[in-house]
C-alpha positions as CSV (number, residue, x, y, z in Angstrom):
1,X,-74.9,23.5,-47.8
2,X,-73.8,23.5,-51.5
3,X,-74.0,20.5,-53.8
4,X,-70.3,19.6,-53.7
5,X,-70.2,19.5,-49.9
6,X,-73.4,17.5,-49.8
7,X,-72.0,15.0,-52.3
8,X,-68.8,14.6,-50.3
9,X,-70.7,14.1,-47.1
10,X,-72.8,11.4,-48.6
11,X,-69.6,9.6,-49.9
12,X,-68.0,9.8,-46.4
13,X,-71.2,8.3,-44.8
14,X,-70.6,5.2,-46.9
15,X,-66.9,5.0,-46.3
16,X,-66.0,6.2,-49.8
17,X,-63.1,8.5,-48.9
18,X,-61.7,8.7,-52.3
19,X,-65.1,9.7,-53.8
20,X,-65.4,12.4,-51.2
21,X,-62.0,13.9,-52.0
22,X,-63.0,14.2,-55.6
23,X,-65.6,16.6,-54.7
24,X,-63.6,18.8,-52.2
25,X,-59.9,18.2,-52.7
26,X,-59.3,21.7,-54.2
27,X,-61.3,23.7,-51.7
28,X,-60.0,25.4,-48.6
29,X,-63.2,26.8,-47.0
30,X,-63.9,25.4,-43.5
31,X,-66.7,22.9,-44.5
32,X,-64.4,21.4,-47.2
33,X,-61.4,21.3,-44.9
34,X,-63.5,19.4,-42.4
35,X,-64.6,16.9,-45.0
36,X,-61.1,16.5,-46.3
37,X,-59.9,15.8,-42.8
38,X,-62.5,13.1,-42.3
39,X,-61.6,11.6,-45.7
40,X,-57.9,11.6,-44.8
41,X,-58.7,9.9,-41.5
42,X,-60.5,7.2,-43.3
43,X,-57.5,6.7,-45.6
44,X,-55.2,6.4,-42.5
45,X,-53.4,9.7,-43.0
46,X,-54.0,10.7,-39.4
47,X,-51.6,13.6,-38.8
48,X,-52.8,15.3,-41.9
49,X,-56.4,14.6,-41.0
50,X,-55.9,16.2,-37.6
51,X,-54.3,19.3,-39.1
52,X,-57.2,19.8,-41.5
53,X,-59.8,19.4,-38.8
54,X,-58.1,21.9,-36.6
55,X,-57.9,24.4,-39.5
56,X,-61.6,23.8,-40.2
57,X,-62.5,24.4,-36.5
58,X,-60.5,27.7,-36.5
59,X,-62.1,28.7,-39.8
60,X,-65.7,28.5,-38.5
61,X,-66.8,31.8,-37.0
62,X,-68.3,32.4,-33.5
63,X,-71.8,32.1,-34.9
64,X,-70.9,28.6,-36.3
65,X,-70.7,26.8,-33.0
66,X,-72.4,23.7,-34.2
67,X,-69.9,23.2,-37.0
68,X,-66.9,23.8,-34.7
69,X,-68.3,21.2,-32.3
70,X,-68.5,18.7,-35.1
71,X,-64.8,19.3,-35.9
72,X,-63.8,18.9,-32.3
73,X,-65.6,15.5,-32.2
74,X,-63.9,14.4,-35.5
75,X,-60.5,15.5,-34.2
76,X,-61.0,13.6,-30.9
77,X,-61.7,10.5,-33.0
78,X,-58.5,11.0,-35.0
79,X,-56.6,11.5,-31.7
80,X,-58.0,8.2,-30.4
81,X,-56.9,6.4,-33.6
82,X,-53.4,8.0,-33.1
83,X,-53.5,6.7,-29.5
84,X,-53.0,10.3,-28.3
85,X,-54.7,9.8,-24.9
86,X,-53.3,12.7,-23.1
87,X,-54.9,16.1,-22.6
88,X,-58.3,17.0,-21.1
89,X,-61.6,15.3,-22.0
90,X,-63.4,18.6,-21.4
91,X,-63.4,19.9,-25.0
92,X,-65.0,16.7,-26.2
93,X,-67.6,16.8,-23.4
94,X,-68.4,20.4,-24.1
95,X,-68.8,19.6,-27.9
96,X,-71.2,16.8,-27.0
97,X,-73.2,19.2,-24.9
98,X,-73.3,21.7,-27.7
99,X,-74.4,19.1,-30.2
100,X,-77.1,17.8,-28.0
101,X,-78.4,21.4,-27.4
102,X,-78.5,21.9,-31.2
103,X,-80.4,18.7,-31.7
104,X,-77.5,17.0,-33.5
105,X,-78.1,13.8,-31.7
106,X,-76.0,11.5,-34.0
107,X,-72.8,13.5,-33.5
108,X,-73.5,13.9,-29.8
109,X,-73.8,10.2,-29.4
110,X,-70.5,9.8,-31.5
111,X,-68.8,12.1,-29.0
112,X,-70.0,10.0,-26.0
113,X,-68.8,6.8,-27.7
114,X,-65.4,8.3,-28.4
115,X,-65.1,9.2,-24.7
116,X,-66.1,5.7,-23.7
117,X,-63.5,4.1,-26.1
118,X,-60.8,6.4,-24.7
119,X,-61.7,5.3,-21.1
120,X,-61.6,1.7,-22.3
121,X,-58.1,2.1,-23.8
122,X,-56.9,3.6,-20.5
123,X,-58.3,0.6,-18.6
124,X,-60.9,2.7,-16.7
125,X,-63.6,0.1,-17.2
126,X,-66.1,1.4,-14.6
127,X,-66.1,4.8,-16.1
128,X,-66.5,3.4,-19.6
129,X,-69.4,1.3,-18.5
130,X,-71.0,4.4,-16.9
131,X,-70.5,6.4,-20.1
132,X,-72.2,3.7,-22.2
133,X,-75.1,3.3,-19.7
134,X,-76.2,6.9,-20.5
135,X,-76.7,6.1,-24.2
136,X,-80.0,5.2,-25.6
137,X,-79.1,2.2,-27.9
138,X,-82.5,2.5,-29.7
139,X,-81.6,5.9,-31.0
140,X,-78.2,5.0,-32.4
141,X,-77.8,4.9,-36.2
142,X,-76.4,1.6,-37.5
143,X,-72.7,2.7,-37.6
144,X,-72.7,4.0,-34.1
145,X,-74.8,1.0,-32.8
146,X,-72.0,-1.2,-34.1
147,X,-69.4,0.8,-32.3
148,X,-71.4,0.7,-29.1
149,X,-71.8,-3.0,-29.5
150,X,-68.0,-3.4,-29.9
151,X,-67.3,-1.3,-26.8
152,X,-69.9,-3.3,-24.8
153,X,-68.4,-6.6,-26.0
154,X,-64.9,-5.6,-25.0
155,X,-66.0,-4.4,-21.6
156,X,-67.7,-7.8,-21.0
157,X,-64.7,-9.7,-22.3
158,X,-62.3,-7.9,-20.0
159,X,-64.6,-9.0,-17.1
160,X,-64.8,-12.5,-18.6
161,X,-68.5,-12.3,-19.0
162,X,-68.7,-14.4,-22.2
163,X,-72.4,-14.6,-22.8
164,X,-73.0,-10.8,-22.6
165,X,-70.0,-10.3,-24.9
166,X,-71.4,-12.7,-27.5
167,X,-74.8,-11.0,-27.3
168,X,-73.1,-7.5,-27.8
169,X,-71.1,-8.8,-30.7
170,X,-74.2,-10.2,-32.4
171,X,-75.9,-6.8,-32.1
172,X,-72.7,-5.1,-33.4
173,X,-72.6,-7.5,-36.4
174,X,-76.2,-6.9,-37.3
175,X,-75.7,-3.1,-37.1
176,X,-72.5,-3.2,-39.1
177,X,-74.3,-5.1,-41.9
178,X,-77.0,-2.4,-41.9
179,X,-74.4,0.3,-41.9
180,X,-72.6,-1.2,-45.0
181,X,-69.2,0.1,-43.9
182,X,-66.6,-2.7,-44.8
183,X,-64.0,-1.5,-42.2
184,X,-66.6,-1.6,-39.4
185,X,-67.8,-5.0,-40.4
186,X,-64.2,-6.3,-40.5
187,X,-63.6,-5.0,-37.0
188,X,-66.7,-6.9,-35.7
189,X,-65.5,-10.1,-37.4
190,X,-62.1,-9.7,-35.9
191,X,-63.7,-9.3,-32.4
192,X,-65.7,-12.5,-33.0
193,X,-62.5,-14.3,-33.9
194,X,-60.9,-13.4,-30.6
195,X,-63.4,-15.7,-28.8
196,X,-62.0,-18.8,-30.5
197,X,-58.3,-17.9,-30.1
198,X,-56.2,-19.1,-27.1
199,X,-56.2,-16.4,-24.5
200,X,-54.0,-18.0,-21.8
201,X,-52.1,-21.1,-20.8
202,X,-53.3,-23.5,-18.1
203,X,-50.3,-25.0,-16.2
204,X,-51.0,-27.9,-13.7
205,X,-49.8,-31.3,-12.7
206,X,-50.8,-32.6,-16.1
207,X,-48.7,-30.2,-18.1
208,X,-49.4,-27.0,-20.0
209,X,-52.0,-26.3,-22.7
210,X,-53.7,-23.2,-24.2
211,X,-57.2,-22.3,-23.2
212,X,-59.8,-19.8,-24.7
213,X,-61.6,-17.0,-22.9
214,X,-64.7,-19.2,-22.1
215,X,-62.4,-21.8,-20.6
216,X,-60.6,-19.1,-18.5
217,X,-64.0,-18.0,-17.2
218,X,-65.0,-21.5,-16.4
219,X,-61.7,-22.2,-14.6
220,X,-62.1,-19.1,-12.4
221,X,-65.7,-20.1,-11.5
222,X,-64.7,-23.7,-10.8
223,X,-63.5,-23.3,-7.3
224,X,-59.9,-24.3,-8.1
225,X,-57.1,-22.5,-6.4
226,X,-55.8,-20.4,-9.3
227,X,-52.5,-18.6,-9.3
228,X,-53.3,-16.0,-11.9
229,X,-50.2,-14.8,-13.7
230,X,-52.3,-12.5,-16.0
231,X,-53.4,-10.3,-13.2
232,X,-50.9,-11.3,-10.5
233,X,-53.3,-12.7,-7.9
234,X,-54.2,-15.9,-6.1
235,X,-57.9,-16.8,-6.5
236,X,-60.0,-19.4,-4.8
237,X,-63.7,-19.0,-5.5
238,X,-64.8,-15.6,-4.3
239,X,-61.5,-15.1,-2.4
240,X,-58.9,-13.0,-4.2
241,X,-55.5,-12.0,-3.0
242,X,-53.9,-9.4,-5.3
243,X,-50.1,-9.6,-5.5
244,X,-49.5,-7.2,-8.4
245,X,-47.2,-5.0,-6.2
246,X,-45.6,-8.0,-4.4
247,X,-43.5,-9.6,-7.2
248,X,-41.4,-11.8,-4.8
249,X,-44.5,-13.2,-3.2
250,X,-46.1,-13.8,-6.5
251,X,-43.0,-15.6,-7.8
252,X,-43.1,-17.9,-4.8
253,X,-46.9,-18.6,-5.2
254,X,-46.4,-19.5,-8.9
255,X,-43.5,-21.7,-8.2
256,X,-45.4,-23.6,-5.6
257,X,-48.5,-23.9,-7.8
258,X,-46.7,-25.2,-10.9
259,X,-45.6,-28.4,-9.2
260,X,-48.6,-29.0,-6.9
261,X,-49.3,-31.5,-5.3
262,X,-45.5,-31.9,-5.0
263,X,-43.3,-29.6,-3.0
264,X,-40.6,-27.1,-4.2
265,X,-37.0,-27.2,-2.8
266,X,-35.6,-24.1,-1.2
267,X,-32.9,-23.6,-3.8
268,X,-35.5,-23.5,-6.6
269,X,-37.7,-21.0,-4.6
270,X,-34.7,-18.8,-4.0
271,X,-33.7,-18.8,-7.6
272,X,-37.3,-18.0,-8.8
273,X,-38.0,-15.3,-6.2
274,X,-34.6,-13.6,-5.8
275,X,-33.1,-14.4,-9.2
276,X,-29.8,-15.8,-7.9
277,X,-28.3,-19.2,-8.5
278,X,-25.8,-18.9,-5.7
279,X,-27.9,-18.8,-2.5
280,X,-26.3,-18.2,0.9
281,X,-27.7,-18.0,4.4
282,X,-29.0,-14.5,3.9
283,X,-31.1,-15.7,1.0
284,X,-32.4,-18.6,3.1
285,X,-33.3,-16.3,5.9
286,X,-35.1,-14.0,3.5
287,X,-37.0,-16.9,2.0
288,X,-38.4,-17.8,5.4
289,X,-39.5,-14.2,5.9
290,X,-41.2,-14.0,2.5
291,X,-42.9,-17.4,2.9
292,X,-44.2,-16.2,6.2
293,X,-45.7,-13.1,4.5
294,X,-47.2,-15.1,1.7
295,X,-48.6,-17.6,4.2
296,X,-50.4,-14.8,6.0
297,X,-51.8,-13.3,2.9
298,X,-53.2,-16.5,1.5
299,X,-54.3,-18.1,4.8
300,X,-58.0,-17.9,3.8
301,X,-57.4,-20.0,0.7
302,X,-54.6,-22.4,1.4
303,X,-51.9,-23.4,3.9
304,X,-48.2,-23.4,3.0
305,X,-46.5,-26.2,4.8
306,X,-42.8,-26.8,5.2
307,X,-41.3,-30.1,4.0
308,X,-37.9,-31.7,4.5
309,X,-36.6,-30.0,1.3
310,X,-38.9,-27.0,0.8
311,X,-42.6,-26.0,0.9
312,X,-45.9,-27.2,-0.5
313,X,-49.4,-25.8,-0.9
314,X,-52.3,-27.4,0.9
315,X,-55.6,-25.8,-0.3
316,X,-58.5,-25.6,2.2
317,X,-61.4,-26.3,-0.1
318,X,-60.0,-26.6,-3.7
319,X,-59.3,-30.0,-5.1
320,X,-56.8,-28.8,-7.7
321,X,-54.2,-26.0,-8.1
322,X,-53.7,-24.3,-11.4
323,X,-51.5,-21.6,-12.8
324,X,-53.2,-19.3,-15.3
325,X,-50.4,-18.0,-17.4
326,X,-50.6,-15.4,-20.2
327,X,-50.0,-16.5,-23.7
328,X,-46.6,-14.6,-23.6
329,X,-44.6,-14.2,-20.5
330,X,-42.3,-11.4,-19.4
331,X,-42.4,-8.1,-17.6
332,X,-43.3,-6.3,-20.9
333,X,-46.3,-8.6,-21.8
334,X,-49.0,-5.9,-21.3
335,X,-46.9,-3.4,-23.2
336,X,-46.6,-5.8,-26.2
337,X,-50.3,-6.5,-26.0
338,X,-51.2,-2.8,-26.3
339,X,-48.8,-2.4,-29.3
340,X,-50.2,-5.5,-31.0
341,X,-53.5,-3.7,-31.8
342,X,-51.9,-2.3,-35.0
343,X,-52.0,1.4,-33.9
344,X,-49.0,3.6,-33.4
345,X,-48.7,4.5,-29.7
346,X,-46.7,7.3,-28.1
347,X,-44.8,6.6,-24.9
348,X,-47.0,9.0,-23.0
349,X,-50.2,7.1,-24.1
350,X,-48.6,3.8,-23.2
351,X,-47.7,5.1,-19.8
352,X,-51.3,6.4,-19.2
353,X,-52.7,3.0,-20.2
354,X,-50.4,1.0,-18.1
355,X,-50.4,3.2,-15.1
356,X,-46.6,3.4,-15.3
357,X,-44.1,6.3,-15.5
358,X,-43.1,7.4,-19.0
359,X,-39.5,6.7,-18.2
360,X,-40.3,3.1,-17.2
361,X,-42.1,2.6,-20.5
362,X,-39.3,4.1,-22.5
363,X,-36.8,1.7,-20.9
364,X,-39.0,-1.2,-21.7
365,X,-39.4,-0.1,-25.3
366,X,-35.7,0.2,-25.8
367,X,-35.3,-3.4,-24.5
368,X,-38.1,-4.6,-26.9
369,X,-36.6,-2.8,-29.8
370,X,-33.2,-4.3,-29.2
371,X,-34.9,-7.7,-29.2
372,X,-36.6,-6.9,-32.5
373,X,-40.1,-7.1,-31.1
374,X,-41.1,-3.4,-31.6
375,X,-40.1,-0.6,-33.9
376,X,-40.4,3.2,-33.8
377,X,-41.4,5.7,-36.4
378,X,-40.8,9.5,-36.3
379,X,-38.7,11.4,-33.8
380,X,-38.9,13.4,-30.7
381,X,-42.5,14.4,-29.8
382,X,-43.7,12.7,-33.1
383,X,-42.2,9.4,-32.2
384,X,-44.6,6.5,-32.2
385,X,-44.2,2.8,-31.5
386,X,-45.5,-0.3,-33.4
387,X,-45.4,-4.0,-33.0
388,X,-46.4,-6.8,-35.4
389,X,-49.8,-8.4,-34.6
390,X,-49.5,-11.4,-32.2
391,X,-51.0,-14.1,-34.4
392,X,-52.7,-17.1,-33.1
393,X,-54.0,-15.9,-29.7
394,X,-55.9,-12.9,-28.2
395,X,-54.2,-10.5,-25.9
396,X,-57.4,-9.5,-24.0
397,X,-56.1,-10.8,-20.6
398,X,-52.9,-8.9,-21.0
399,X,-54.6,-5.5,-21.3
400,X,-54.8,-3.2,-18.3
401,X,-57.4,-4.2,-15.8
402,X,-58.4,-7.1,-18.0
403,X,-60.8,-8.3,-15.3
404,X,-61.7,-7.4,-11.8
405,X,-59.7,-9.0,-8.9
406,X,-62.7,-9.1,-6.6
């Protein structure tokens, strides 16, 4: 390695992208292209960074397998930052194997962490946890230890395990301080701040008020009958009835829970479930059918009794009924939450993360754009979507598979 390449690499290791470019900006050999690509990534010029890294990988010969693997890992990290979540994970896995075989343990660990972060963004939490479990935290350099801590913390938060999340964030903060990379330390501080922001709304007979993640976890462990509008489920202790794919039944459950211990009249239930303000006998007949279906599904947790004017919940063991509502309502809440992370997402990546069709996501984005809540940049295949940060609360419960339903 020549002196200019070494100097640029040292600058990049400390996060000094401008300093690194001063050493290699005018060079086009593969090592310089790779370092320029990393520098451009640190400066936020992601498309240019990706192009440089691909050119560098192509420039390395067949006998330079190690250098090519490093470029593949760096490009995968750029793709993650660009929220390009499509494509196969095999090249990254192969690069990690090559790096491990060549004793480049730091970059091999980096590859595994990138893979885990990708799984996390896609909501594949069990796979992300498995990927992390294979890493030896004691062998991680400070910067990678901070990243591992952040991933571990988010996994814990999405499962509402607050104490493990705080412990992981403490490790990440200590590692970020040792790494002396300002952007990494800022990311850890932002993750800490999420713990103190409202994460949901509690709606019960006493009204509505915001609650933090720790309070959400306490509520779900309290034994109350919770109609969970974040994950579309009815929860009572260890009993969980998922209603994610039963929107009419969930609408009925939420309407009944919001006024408990009172009852809800039939006209209100029809309006909430079927979205009509002019009910007729067909709607009333359908209401009886849907109430019967809901009654069967939640029988282990609560009864649903008819009253003179409508229906009422009568829990078996819970002494209170609560609606856990997201900080923002609407069918596009999870989509807005993903976009609020500050990154530019493609429709294909959003579809992958949400488990929806790309056409469904495109229609939702058009509606949000018309409402002024999102904006697009670029065109055709290069089009990306952005949304302003949602200040004042955390969106962790709106992300895909935010916490298990069982």
